[in-house]
Each structure stands twice: as C-alpha cells, then as structure tokens.
C-alpha positions in Angstrom: 48.5 1.6 -59.7 48.4 5.3 -61.3 50.9 4.1 -64.4 48.7 1.3 -65.2 45.1 3.6 -65.1 47.1 6.0 -67.3 48.4 3.2 -69.2 44.7 2.0 -69.6 43.4 5.3 -70.7 45.8 5.9 -73.8 48.9 7.6 -71.9 51.9 6.5 -72.7 54.7 7.4 -70.2 58.2 8.2 -70.8 60.7 7.7 -68.6 64.0 9.7 -68.8 66.6 11.2 -67.2 65.6 15.1 -66.0 67.4 17.8 -67.7 69.7 20.0 -64.9 69.2 23.6 -66.6 69.6 26.7 -65.1 65.7 26.7 -63.6 66.6 23.6 -61.7 69.9 24.8 -60.5 68.3 28.1 -59.3 65.5 26.1 -57.7 68.1 23.6 -55.4 70.1 26.9 -54.6 67.2 28.0 -52.9 65.8 25.0 -51.5 68.7 23.5 -49.7 68.8 26.4 -47.5 64.3 25.7 -46.8 65.7 22.2 -46.1 68.7 22.8 -43.3 65.9 25.5 -42.0 63.2 22.9 -42.2 65.9 20.5 -39.9 66.9 23.2 -37.6 63.2 22.8 -34.9 64.3 19.1 -35.3 67.7 19.7 -34.2 66.9 21.8 -31.4 64.1 18.8 -30.2 66.6 16.5 -30.8 69.2 18.5 -28.6 66.0 19.4 -26.2 65.4 15.5 -25.5 69.3 14.6 -24.7 69.8 17.3 -22.5 66.6 16.5 -20.8 68.0 12.8 -19.9 70.3 14.1 -17.8 67.8 15.9 -15.7 65.6 12.8 -14.5 64.2 9.9 -15.7 60.2 11.5 -16.8 61.8 14.4 -17.8 62.0 13.4 -21.2 58.2 12.1 -21.8 57.4 15.2 -19.4 58.9 17.5 -22.4 57.4 15.2 -25.5 54.0 15.3 -24.3 54.1 19.2 -23.2 55.4 19.9 -26.9 52.8 17.8 -28.4 49.9 19.4 -26.7 51.4 22.7 -28.0 52.3 21.6 -31.4 48.4 21.4 -32.0 47.6 24.8 -32.3 51.0 25.5 -33.5 50.4 23.0 -36.9 47.4 24.5 -37.3 47.4 28.0 -37.4 50.9 28.5 -38.2 51.7 26.4 -40.7 48.0 27.1 -42.4 48.9 30.8 -42.6 52.2 30.4 -43.4 51.6 28.3 -46.5 48.7 30.9 -47.5 51.0 33.8 -47.2 53.9 32.8 -49.3 52.3 32.8 -52.4 50.4 35.6 -51.9 53.4 37.8 -51.1 54.8 36.6 -53.6 52.4 37.3 -56.3 51.8 40.5 -55.1 55.7 41.5 -55.4 56.1 40.3 -58.7 53.2 42.4 -59.4 55.1 45.2 -58.3 52.5 46.0 -56.1 54.7 46.3 -52.4 52.0 48.4 -50.6 49.5 45.4 -50.6 51.8 43.0 -49.5 53.1 45.0 -46.4 48.8 44.8 -45.9 49.3 41.0 -46.6 51.9 40.9 -44.2 50.6 42.9 -41.3 47.4 41.1 -41.5 48.6 37.8 -41.8 50.5 39.0 -38.3 47.3 40.0 -37.1 45.6 36.8 -37.4 48.8 35.0 -35.9 47.9 37.1 -32.9 44.5 36.6 -32.9 44.2 33.4 -32.6 47.8 32.2 -31.3 47.4 34.8 -28.0 44.2 33.4 -26.8 45.3 29.9 -27.3 48.7 30.7 -25.2 46.7 32.0 -22.1 43.9 28.7 -22.2 47.1 26.8 -22.3 49.0 28.5 -19.3 45.8 28.9 -17.5 44.4 25.1 -18.0 47.6 23.2 -18.8 47.1 20.8 -15.3 43.7 19.9 -16.5 44.5 19.4 -20.6 47.8 16.8 -19.8 45.1 15.6 -16.5 42.6 14.7 -18.8 44.2 13.8 -22.1 47.6 11.5 -20.1 46.1 10.6 -16.8 46.0 7.0 -16.6 47.9 3.7 -16.0 51.5 4.4 -15.2 51.1 8.4 -16.2 50.4 10.0 -12.5 49.2 13.0 -10.5 52.7 13.8 -10.8 53.8 13.0 -14.5 50.9 15.6 -14.9 52.2 18.1 -12.7 55.3 17.8 -14.5 53.9 17.9 -17.9 51.1 20.9 -17.1 53.9 23.0 -15.9 56.0 22.3 -18.7 53.3 22.9 -21.2 52.3 26.2 -19.2 56.1 27.2 -19.8 55.9 26.0 -23.8 52.6 28.0 -23.6 54.5 31.5 -23.5 56.7 30.8 -26.7 53.7 29.7 -28.8 52.9 32.8 -30.4 56.6 33.5 -31.1 56.5 30.3 -32.7 53.7 31.1 -35.2 55.1 34.8 -36.1 58.1 32.6 -37.1 56.1 31.0 -39.5 54.6 34.4 -40.9 57.1 36.5 -40.7 59.6 34.4 -42.8 57.4 34.3 -46.1 58.5 38.2 -46.2 62.2 37.1 -46.7 61.1 33.5 -49.2 58.8 35.8 -51.6 61.7 38.2 -51.7 63.8 35.3 -53.1 65.9 35.4 -49.5 66.3 32.3 -48.1 69.4 32.2 -46.4 69.0 35.0 -44.0 66.0 33.4 -41.9 68.2 30.1 -41.6 71.1 32.0 -40.1 68.3 33.5 -37.6 67.4 29.5 -36.8 70.9 28.7 -36.3 71.6 31.3 -34.5 68.7 31.1 -32.3 69.2 27.2 -31.9 72.9 27.7 -29.8 71.1 30.4 -28.0 68.9 27.7 -26.6 71.3 25.0 -26.4 73.4 28.3 -24.4 70.2 28.7 -22.2 69.5 25.4 -21.6 72.8 25.1 -20.0 72.4 28.2 -17.8 69.1 27.2 -16.6 68.9 23.6 -16.5 70.7 23.3 -13.2 68.7 25.8 -11.5 65.2 24.6 -12.8 65.4 21.1 -14.1 63.2 20.6 -17.2 61.4 23.5 -17.0 64.4 25.4 -17.7 64.8 23.5 -21.0 61.1 24.6 -22.1 62.0 28.0 -20.9 64.8 28.1 -22.7 63.2 26.8 -26.3 60.6 29.6 -25.5 62.6 32.4 -25.2 64.7 31.2 -28.5 61.8 31.3 -30.4 61.2 35.2 -29.4 64.2 36.0 -30.1 63.9 34.3 -33.2 60.8 36.1 -34.2 61.6 39.4 -33.3 65.4 39.1 -35.2 63.2 38.4 -38.0 60.6 41.5 -38.0 63.3 44.1 -36.9 65.3 43.1 -39.6 62.7 43.5 -42.2 61.8 46.4 -40.5 65.5 47.2 -41.2 65.1 47.3 -44.5 61.9 48.7 -45.0 59.9 45.2 -45.8 57.4 45.2 -43.3 55.7 48.3 -41.6 53.1 48.0 -38.6 49.8 50.0 -39.8 47.4 51.8 -38.1 44.8 48.5 -37.6 47.5 46.6 -36.4 49.1 48.6 -33.5 45.6 49.7 -32.5 44.4 45.9 -32.2 47.2 44.2 -30.7 46.7 45.8 -27.2 42.8 44.9 -27.5 43.8 41.1 -28.4 45.9 41.1 -25.4 42.8 42.1 -23.2 40.4 40.3 -25.0 42.9 37.1 -23.9 43.0 38.4 -20.4 39.9 38.3 -19.8 39.1 34.9 -21.5 42.5 33.9 -19.2 41.1 35.3 -15.7 37.4 33.6 -16.4 39.4 30.5 -17.1 41.2 30.8 -13.5 38.3 31.0 -12.0 36.4 28.5 -13.4 38.8 25.6 -12.7 39.8 26.8 -9.4 35.6 26.7 -8.6 34.9 23.4 -10.3 37.8 21.7 -11.6 38.5 18.1 -9.5 41.8 15.9 -10.7 40.0 13.2 -8.9 36.9 13.1 -10.7 35.2 10.2 -12.7 37.5 10.7 -16.1 33.5 11.5 -17.7 32.9 14.6 -15.4 36.1 15.3 -15.9 35.8 15.4 -19.7 32.8 17.3 -19.6 34.1 20.1 -17.3 36.4 20.5 -19.6 34.3 20.9 -23.1 32.2 23.6 -21.2 35.4 25.0 -20.0 36.9 25.3 -23.4 33.6 26.3 -24.9 33.3 29.7 -22.4 36.5 30.9 -22.8 35.9 30.7 -26.8 32.9 32.3 -26.2 34.2 34.8 -23.5 36.8 35.6 -25.9 35.0 36.0 -29.0 32.2 38.5 -27.6 35.8 40.1 -25.4 37.3 40.9 -28.8 34.5 42.2 -30.3 33.2 44.3 -28.1 36.7 46.1 -27.7 37.4 46.6 -31.5 40.0 43.2 -31.1 38.6 42.4 -34.2 35.6 42.9 -36.7 34.3 39.7 -37.9 33.1 41.4 -41.0 36.6 42.7 -41.8 38.5 39.4 -41.2 36.0 37.2 -43.6 36.5 40.2 -45.8 40.6 39.9 -45.5 40.1 35.8 -45.6 38.6 35.9 -48.9 40.2 39.1 -50.6 44.0 39.6 -48.7 43.5 43.2 -50.1 43.6 46.3 -48.3 39.5 47.7 -47.8 
C-alpha cells in the first residue's frame, strides 16, 4: 500500500541491493550480541517451562500466569526507562559529558526503584487476590489460584532487579560494549539452571520462581559492580539518600495493603465485589505510597518532573 501511495505521489522507488560497507559491518558486529542478549530471557523461560513440567501437571500454568502478571510492570517501567536512557547516555558520552551521563544513570536507577519497589511489594502482598480476580473461573479453581499466587509473590522479589538490568545495561551499550552484558546474562542463565536443580526437589514450582528471582538479582548486581569498577557509575548523594526512604514508603504501603486485604478481602464474594475491593485497595495503596514518599523525602514531585523533562542535573 505504501509503495502504491508513493508512486501516485510521484516518488520513484528504486530497488537495489544494500551496500555492505564498514559501517554496516560494525552495526552487524554490535547487533549480534544484542540479539543473543534479547534471547537469553526467552531461553531462560523455555528452560523454566521444561523443568516445571517435571514438577506436576499444573506447574507450567502456575508459573506462566504468575510471570504474565509480573511482566506488566516490567514491560511498562523497565523497557520504557531503558529505551529512553540508551540514546540519552549515548548522546551525552559522545558529547564528552560524562558528568551528565553519570547523573542520567543515577536518575534512571532512582526512577526505576521509585516505581518497581512499591510494585514488587504490592504484588507480594496482593498476589493471591490479584490472581483470584484475573484468572479464577472455570477450570482455574482455588488451588490454582493459591499456587499461582505464591509463585507471583516469589517472582515479585526479582521484579526490581529485572528492571535494574534494563536500566544498567545501557551504561555498557552507550560505551559500545555489547558483549559484557551478554556474558553476564549467559552466566546468570547457567546459575538459574543450577539453582532450579537444587531448589526444585525441595520447593517444587516455587523453587523455579526463586531461582529465577535470585539469578536476575545476581545479573543486576554484576552489571552495577562492573560499571562501578570501571569508574562509569558512582552513586550520588541524592540516590543514596532516597533509596532507604523509597524502601520505607514501600513498606508502609505494603503494611496498609496487608491489613486491608486481611480485613476486607473475600475469595468467595461476587465477582463484581472482588473487582471493586481490588480497585479500592490498589487506589488506596497508590495514594498511601505517593503521600508517604513525598513526606519521607523519597521523592520530590517537582524534581521528578524536572528530571523527566530535562534529564540534566539541577
């Protein structure tokens, strides 16, 4: 359709084979490790699925549905920050502005933790109700809800690390180092398999979820450690001050959600009642976290708005 439209508009399209010059070769050289890295997660998921089939008939479904739920904040937050951070760091480093690049990296970590730590706490506390509302109907009964909810709670532990991987990896890519994150990712994939073999006989499908969460934390910490050792990442005073406050605000929100779920949640209530209760809990939890974060100094909405708008030190 586009070709026809171009011809009608008077644009002639000439078909020719692409010329493979030095720049194209360099692009391919850098792209191949990235393609491998993008496939590491899918390979990990395939391995998890294959091993889960050895646990029980329902383990594959329990892990699949739990992973689908935790992929929502991972995709929305992690991919968004990582996609925005890479060109920003590349532009700043090419402009010989490492100080601003360091600031951008710190703010990326700060925003990632500001959003994912409360999300992880909320999923950990509300795992069972979330699965109940989303999936419990038909053949998906209370036992499936329990097993999937527990898996979601374990997966939630690794959610901040999964997002941090997407935030820290651009620190390597922007410096034209595409191999180091891939090597770390493959090493953590091997670690994941080893942990599954060790934990699965004792904890079943929860052992698989725990192995995945632990391995992704090792991945994130390894990326951060190497960036620091190279002198490409130094945690600034603002980040060091705010991370404990983000944790505290998340804990306060989690406590409120815990008591709210304990007091008001009923698994056997009408579907509309459960949906309304869930919506109130989610909205209330977000409000508690927003107020707590502001009062504790975990964030400043004016500074956050300025950071998102400019991406430069104040």
